[in-house]
C-alpha positions as CSV (number, residue, x, y, z in Angstrom):
1,M,-2.0,39.3,17.1
2,R,0.1,36.4,18.3
3,L,3.5,36.4,20.0
4,V,6.1,33.7,19.9
5,C,8.4,33.7,22.9
6,H,11.7,31.9,23.4
7,T,13.2,30.8,26.7
8,C,16.1,28.6,27.7
9,D,14.2,26.6,30.3
10,H,11.0,25.6,28.4
11,S,10.2,24.2,25.0
12,R,9.1,26.7,22.4
13,D,5.7,25.1,22.1
14,Q,5.0,25.3,25.9
15,T,6.1,28.9,26.0
16,R,4.1,29.9,22.9
17,V,0.9,28.5,24.4
18,R,1.5,30.3,27.7
19,A,2.2,33.5,25.9
20,N,-0.8,33.3,23.6
21,R,-3.1,32.5,26.6
22,E,-1.8,35.4,28.5
23,L,-2.2,37.6,25.4
24,D,-5.9,36.5,25.1
25,R,-6.4,37.3,28.8
26,L,-4.9,40.7,28.5
27,W,-7.0,41.4,25.4
28,I,-10.3,40.3,27.0
29,D,-9.7,41.8,30.5
30,N,-8.4,45.2,29.4
31,P,-10.4,46.9,26.6
32,L,-7.9,49.8,26.7
33,L,-5.5,47.5,24.8
34,S,-7.7,47.7,21.7
35,G,-5.8,50.8,20.6
36,R,-2.4,49.7,22.0
37,D,1.0,49.7,20.4
38,D,2.4,46.2,20.0
39,S,5.2,47.1,22.4
40,V,2.7,47.3,25.2
41,L,2.0,43.6,24.9
42,V,5.6,42.7,24.4
43,T,6.4,44.4,27.7
44,A,3.4,42.8,29.5
45,L,4.6,39.3,28.5
46,R,8.3,39.8,28.9
47,S,8.3,38.9,32.6
48,Q,6.5,35.6,32.1
49,C,7.7,34.5,28.7
50,G,11.4,35.4,28.5
51,K,12.9,36.9,25.4
52,V,10.5,37.8,22.6
53,N,11.5,37.3,19.0
54,P,11.2,40.8,17.5
55,A,10.5,39.5,14.1
56,M,7.2,38.0,15.3
57,T,5.8,40.9,17.4
58,L,3.8,42.3,14.5
59,S,1.3,40.1,12.9
60,K,0.5,39.9,9.2
61,T,-2.8,39.1,7.6
62,I,-2.9,37.4,4.2
63,A,-6.0,36.9,2.0
64,Y,-6.0,33.5,0.2
65,F,-8.3,33.1,-2.8
66,I,-8.8,29.4,-3.8
67,T,-10.5,27.9,-6.7
68,P,-13.4,25.6,-5.6
69,H,-12.5,23.0,-8.3
70,G,-12.1,19.8,-6.4
71,F,-10.1,19.7,-3.2
72,G,-6.5,19.6,-4.6
73,H,-6.0,23.3,-4.9
74,A,-7.4,23.8,-1.4
75,T,-5.2,21.2,0.2
76,R,-2.2,22.8,-1.6
77,A,-3.2,26.1,-0.2
78,C,-3.5,24.5,3.3
79,A,0.0,23.1,3.0
80,V,1.4,26.6,2.2
81,M,-0.5,28.3,5.0
82,A,0.6,25.7,7.5
83,A,4.2,26.1,6.3
84,V,4.0,29.9,6.7
85,Q,2.6,29.5,10.2
86,R,5.3,27.1,11.2
87,I,7.8,30.0,10.4
88,N,5.6,32.7,12.0
89,P,2.5,31.6,14.0
90,T,1.4,35.3,14.1
91,V,0.4,35.3,10.4
92,R,-3.3,35.1,10.0
93,F,-5.1,33.9,6.8
94,E,-8.4,35.1,5.5
95,I,-9.7,32.4,3.1
96,F,-12.0,33.2,0.2
97,T,-13.5,30.1,-1.5
98,R,-16.5,27.8,-1.7
99,V,-14.4,24.8,-0.7
100,P,-16.2,23.6,2.5
101,R,-14.8,25.1,5.7
102,W,-14.4,21.7,7.3
103,L,-11.4,20.9,5.0
104,F,-9.6,24.0,6.4
105,D,-10.6,23.2,10.0
106,H,-9.2,19.7,9.4
107,S,-5.9,20.9,7.8
108,L,-4.9,24.0,9.7
109,D,-3.9,24.2,13.4
110,L,-4.2,27.9,13.9
111,S,-7.2,30.2,13.6
112,F,-8.2,31.7,10.2
113,G,-11.1,33.6,8.7
114,Y,-13.4,31.9,6.2
115,H,-15.5,33.8,3.6
116,E,-17.8,31.8,1.3
117,V,-17.3,33.4,-2.1
118,L,-17.4,32.0,-5.6
119,T,-13.8,32.7,-6.6
120,D,-13.5,30.7,-9.8
121,I,-15.4,28.3,-12.1
122,G,-12.8,25.7,-13.0
123,L,-14.5,22.8,-14.8
124,A,-18.0,21.5,-14.3
125,Q,-17.9,17.7,-14.1
126,H,-20.2,14.8,-14.6
127,N,-18.1,12.8,-12.2
128,A,-14.5,12.4,-11.1
129,L,-13.2,11.5,-14.5
130,H,-15.5,13.4,-17.0
131,E,-15.9,17.1,-17.6
132,D,-19.0,18.9,-18.7
133,I,-17.7,21.6,-21.1
134,D,-21.1,23.0,-22.1
135,E,-22.0,23.6,-18.5
136,T,-18.6,25.1,-17.9
137,V,-19.2,27.6,-20.6
138,R,-22.6,28.5,-19.2
139,R,-21.0,29.2,-15.8
140,L,-18.1,31.2,-17.3
141,D,-20.6,33.3,-19.2
142,A,-22.3,34.3,-15.9
143,F,-19.0,34.8,-14.1
144,F,-17.0,36.9,-16.6
145,P,-16.1,39.6,-17.1
146,F,-15.5,40.7,-13.5
147,R,-17.9,43.5,-12.5
148,S,-17.2,46.3,-10.1
149,A,-20.2,45.1,-8.1
150,L,-18.2,42.0,-7.3
151,I,-14.7,43.5,-7.2
152,D,-15.2,46.6,-5.1
153,P,-16.8,45.1,-2.1
154,L,-14.2,42.3,-2.0
155,A,-11.4,44.9,-2.2
156,Q,-13.0,46.9,0.6
157,Q,-13.3,43.7,2.6
158,V,-9.6,42.6,2.3
159,T,-8.6,46.2,3.2
160,A,-10.9,46.2,6.2
161,L,-9.4,42.9,7.3
162,G,-5.9,44.4,7.2
163,C,-4.6,42.1,4.4
164,C,-1.2,43.0,3.2
165,M,-1.3,40.7,0.1
166,V,-3.5,38.2,-1.7
167,V,-2.3,34.7,-2.6
168,C,-4.3,33.1,-5.4
169,D,-4.4,29.4,-6.1
170,V,-5.5,29.6,-9.7
171,A,-8.4,31.9,-8.9
172,A,-8.0,35.0,-11.1
173,L,-10.5,36.9,-9.1
174,G,-8.0,37.3,-6.2
175,M,-5.5,39.1,-8.4
176,T,-8.1,41.5,-9.7
177,V,-9.3,42.2,-6.1
178,A,-5.6,42.7,-5.0
179,R,-5.1,45.3,-7.8
180,A,-8.3,47.1,-6.8
181,A,-7.2,47.1,-3.1
182,G,-3.7,48.3,-4.0
183,I,-1.8,45.3,-2.5
184,P,0.5,42.7,-4.1
185,S,-0.8,39.4,-5.4
186,I,0.9,36.0,-5.6
187,L,-0.3,33.4,-8.2
188,V,0.4,29.8,-7.1
189,E,-0.2,27.3,-9.9
190,N,0.9,24.2,-11.8
191,F,-1.6,25.2,-14.5
192,T,-3.8,28.1,-15.3
193,W,-7.3,27.8,-16.5
194,D,-6.7,29.5,-19.9
195,W,-4.2,26.7,-20.6
196,I,-6.8,24.0,-19.6
197,Y,-9.6,25.6,-21.6
198,T,-7.4,25.8,-24.7
199,G,-7.5,22.0,-24.9
200,Y,-11.3,22.1,-25.3
201,A,-11.7,25.3,-27.4
202,S,-11.6,23.6,-30.8
203,D,-14.8,21.8,-29.9
204,N,-16.5,24.7,-28.0
205,L,-15.7,28.2,-29.3
206,G,-17.6,29.7,-26.4
207,L,-14.4,29.2,-24.3
208,I,-12.3,31.6,-26.4
209,P,-13.4,34.9,-24.9
210,H,-12.9,33.5,-21.4
211,I,-9.4,32.3,-22.4
212,V,-8.5,35.8,-23.4
213,T,-10.0,37.3,-20.2
214,L,-8.0,34.8,-18.0
215,Q,-4.8,35.4,-19.9
216,H,-5.0,39.1,-19.1
217,A,-6.0,38.5,-15.5
218,Y,-3.1,36.2,-14.8
219,T,-0.6,38.7,-16.1
220,C,-1.8,41.0,-13.3
221,A,-0.1,38.9,-10.6
222,T,2.8,40.7,-8.8
223,Y,4.6,37.4,-8.3
224,T,4.1,34.0,-9.8
225,V,5.1,30.7,-8.2
226,Q,4.9,27.4,-10.1
227,T,4.7,24.1,-8.4
228,E,5.8,20.8,-9.8
229,P,4.4,19.0,-11.8
230,V,4.2,22.2,-13.9
231,C,2.0,21.9,-17.0
232,Q,3.4,25.0,-18.8
233,Y,6.6,26.7,-17.7
234,R,6.6,30.4,-18.0
235,H,8.3,33.4,-16.4
236,S,8.0,33.0,-12.7
237,N,9.6,34.1,-9.5
238,L,9.9,30.5,-8.1
239,V,9.5,26.9,-9.3
240,T,9.1,24.5,-6.4
241,E,9.0,20.8,-5.7
242,P,5.4,19.3,-5.3
243,V,3.4,21.0,-2.5
244,S,2.0,18.6,0.0
245,R,0.5,18.5,3.5
246,V,2.5,16.6,6.0
247,P,1.2,13.7,8.1
248,R,0.5,14.1,11.8
249,Q,0.1,10.6,13.1
250,P,2.6,7.7,12.8
251,R,1.7,5.0,10.4
252,D,1.3,2.3,13.1
253,T,-1.0,4.5,15.1
254,V,-3.4,5.1,12.2
255,R,-3.4,1.4,11.3
256,T,-4.2,0.4,14.8
257,Q,-7.1,2.9,14.9
258,L,-8.5,1.5,11.6
259,G,-7.9,-2.1,12.7
260,I,-5.4,-2.8,9.9
261,P,-2.6,-5.3,10.7
262,Q,0.8,-3.6,10.8
263,V,2.4,-5.9,8.3
264,A,-0.5,-6.3,5.9
265,P,-0.2,-4.6,2.4
266,C,-2.6,-1.7,2.2
267,V,-3.9,0.4,-0.7
268,L,-5.5,3.8,-0.5
269,I,-8.1,4.3,-3.3
270,T,-9.0,7.9,-3.8
271,M,-10.8,10.0,-6.4
272,G,-9.8,13.3,-4.8
273,G,-12.6,15.6,-3.5
274,L,-15.3,14.2,-5.7
275,S,-17.8,11.5,-5.0
276,A,-16.4,8.0,-4.8
277,A,-19.8,6.4,-5.5
278,D,-18.8,5.1,-8.9
279,Q,-15.9,3.2,-7.3
280,H,-18.3,0.6,-5.9
281,G,-18.4,-1.5,-9.0
282,F,-15.3,-3.4,-7.8
283,L,-16.1,-3.3,-4.1
284,D,-17.0,-7.0,-3.9
285,Q,-13.8,-7.9,-5.6
286,L,-11.8,-6.1,-2.9
287,H,-13.2,-8.6,-0.4
288,A,-11.8,-11.4,-2.5
289,H,-8.3,-10.1,-2.2
290,R,-7.8,-10.9,1.4
291,E,-4.0,-10.7,1.1
292,A,-4.3,-6.9,1.2
293,W,-6.3,-4.1,2.9
294,F,-8.1,-1.2,1.2
295,I,-8.9,2.3,2.5
296,I,-11.5,4.2,0.5
297,P,-12.2,7.8,1.6
298,G,-15.4,9.4,0.4
299,S,-17.2,6.1,-0.1
300,H,-19.5,5.8,3.0
301,A,-21.5,8.1,5.3
302,S,-19.5,7.0,8.3
303,L,-16.5,4.8,9.2
304,N,-17.2,1.3,8.0
305,V,-14.8,-1.7,8.3
306,A,-15.9,-4.9,6.6
307,N,-13.3,-7.7,6.3
308,N,-10.3,-6.1,4.6
309,V,-12.1,-2.9,3.4
310,V,-12.2,0.4,5.3
311,R,-14.7,3.0,4.0
312,L,-14.9,6.5,5.3
313,P,-16.6,9.8,4.5
314,H,-14.6,12.7,3.1
315,Q,-15.2,14.5,6.4
316,S,-13.9,12.0,8.9
317,A,-11.9,12.0,12.1
318,F,-8.9,10.8,10.0
319,Y,-6.5,13.3,8.4
320,H,-6.2,12.4,4.8
321,P,-2.3,12.6,4.7
322,D,-2.3,10.2,7.7
323,L,-4.4,7.7,5.7
324,L,-2.1,8.0,2.7
325,H,1.1,7.4,4.8
326,A,-0.5,4.4,6.4
327,A,-0.8,2.8,3.0
328,D,1.7,0.9,0.9
329,A,0.3,2.1,-2.5
330,V,-2.2,4.6,-3.9
331,V,-4.8,4.0,-6.6
332,G,-6.8,6.8,-8.1
333,K,-7.1,9.7,-10.5
334,T,-4.1,12.0,-11.1
335,G,-5.3,15.0,-9.2
336,Y,-2.7,17.5,-7.9
337,S,-2.9,16.8,-4.2
338,T,-2.9,13.0,-4.6
339,V,0.1,13.1,-6.9
340,A,2.0,15.5,-4.6
341,E,1.2,13.7,-1.4
342,T,2.0,10.3,-2.9
343,Y,5.2,11.7,-4.3
344,H,6.4,12.9,-0.8
345,A,5.2,9.6,0.8
346,G,7.3,7.8,-1.8
347,L,4.5,5.3,-2.5
348,P,3.8,3.5,-5.8
349,Y,0.9,5.0,-7.7
350,G,-1.8,3.1,-9.7
351,Y,-3.1,6.0,-11.7
352,V,-6.3,6.3,-13.7
353,S,-5.8,8.0,-17.1
354,R,-8.0,11.0,-18.0
355,P,-7.2,11.4,-21.7
356,K,-9.3,14.5,-22.3
357,F,-8.0,16.6,-19.3
358,R,-4.7,18.4,-20.3
359,E,-3.2,18.2,-16.9
360,S,-3.3,14.4,-16.9
361,D,-0.6,13.9,-19.5
362,V,1.8,16.1,-17.5
363,M,0.9,14.3,-14.3
364,E,1.4,10.8,-15.8
365,A,4.7,11.8,-17.3
366,Y,5.8,13.1,-13.9
367,I,4.8,9.8,-12.2
368,Q,6.7,7.8,-14.8
369,T,9.8,9.9,-14.4
370,H,10.0,10.8,-10.7
371,M,7.8,8.1,-9.1
372,R,6.9,4.5,-9.4
373,G,3.6,3.5,-10.8
374,I,1.3,1.7,-13.2
375,G,-1.3,3.3,-15.5
376,F,-4.9,2.0,-15.7
377,S,-7.6,2.9,-18.1
378,E,-11.0,4.0,-16.8
379,I,-12.5,0.7,-17.9
380,E,-9.8,-1.3,-16.0
381,F,-10.4,0.9,-12.9
382,H,-14.2,0.6,-12.8
383,S,-14.3,-3.1,-13.7
384,G,-11.7,-4.0,-11.1
385,A,-9.3,-5.4,-13.7
386,W,-6.6,-3.3,-12.1
387,L,-6.6,-5.8,-9.1
388,D,-4.9,-8.3,-11.3
389,R,-1.9,-6.0,-11.3
390,L,-2.0,-5.3,-7.6
391,P,1.0,-7.6,-6.8
392,E,3.0,-5.7,-9.4
393,L,2.1,-2.3,-8.0
394,L,3.0,-3.3,-4.4
395,A,6.3,-4.8,-5.6
396,H,7.5,-1.4,-6.7
397,G,8.1,-0.5,-3.0
398,K,8.7,2.8,-1.4
399,I,11.1,5.6,-2.4
400,Q,12.8,7.4,0.5
401,R,12.4,11.2,-0.1
402,T,15.0,13.7,1.2
403,G,14.2,16.7,-0.9
404,P,12.2,19.8,0.2
405,N,8.5,20.1,0.3
406,G,7.3,22.8,-2.1
407,A,5.1,24.2,0.7
408,D,8.2,25.1,2.7
409,Q,9.8,26.7,-0.4
410,I,6.8,28.9,-1.0
411,A,6.6,29.8,2.7
412,D,10.3,30.8,2.7
413,F,9.7,32.9,-0.5
414,L,6.7,34.7,1.1
415,M,8.4,35.4,4.4
416,G,11.8,36.2,3.0
417,S,11.1,38.0,-0.3
418,V,7.5,39.4,-0.1
419,L,6.5,40.1,3.5
């Protein structure tokens, strides 16, 4: 449990820290409190922390099942969890996924539980731009249908953890577990896998039974939230603006830490959570464009700055939204989190087309309608031909955004309508 205390004489952050430290001390030093009523701790802290907000004296625990496909779904989930905890820091999340834990450690400020579970298959991929449908079918055949040997222990686990609901970022397993545990589920999506697989089914009939299974599983959600850019609108409880993590460090601070001049044009090159090894075909060409700087996450084992090129590992000391907001333009594939974070940053987007992936058409149409950008073919990207259009991309300039972040809209919905 966590308490949030409000006083007239001190900032909320200072008081909250003091309250939570005192709560930890009381918990550790007095084992009798293990069976306490929450009012005991409220009374114990009142003298030191002032008036306690009654709405935050009882904590809630939420399970979050996240597809391990790339990093985009996980970062969207992180944005939602952070937004919920900004409203009520007592809310605890129990995360179920195979997305590496470090991403959540990097994105979330408050404590959470992490449970390594295969929650979803998504798409097997040869690389960042090409899917492997035959391998995808093989994995789906092993994963579906859900068996009681998988569902029952997970339902018991979320019950034992005290979870009052399950939020699912495209992972149908979470909704099935929620139903078995007798608690509500919330599906958060801009596409569902049955819709994605339908685009490949004519060439691989092995997808069809899994499409039917997923269609049924998704209808089990108690609530449905769709996040722009939405691939297929359907009945939902809420449609939000793009969901994005928010930066932590000012642009000039990040640039200083990376050694990038404050006034120099800067481009972030990203392929999402997948390997950036195949970007290196144009690496030497970047050095020739000394009028600009380039940041490439996921392209080196450690921070490496050579001339005007900054290369970093995926797991670095730099928060990815900070890197993006330090740039003047973004170049990369049209993954959800990159599109959403570029949208909120207002930056021009040099996007790489993925003609076989159904989501890409929707993403590209959204960029063309609501953002500023230039499309590149895969060949143009890998060959470095896109660099010829770099001045055009940078000339688009920045859009000043004033609208809401979808993460806050979902948090308001969860806290106001569901919890």
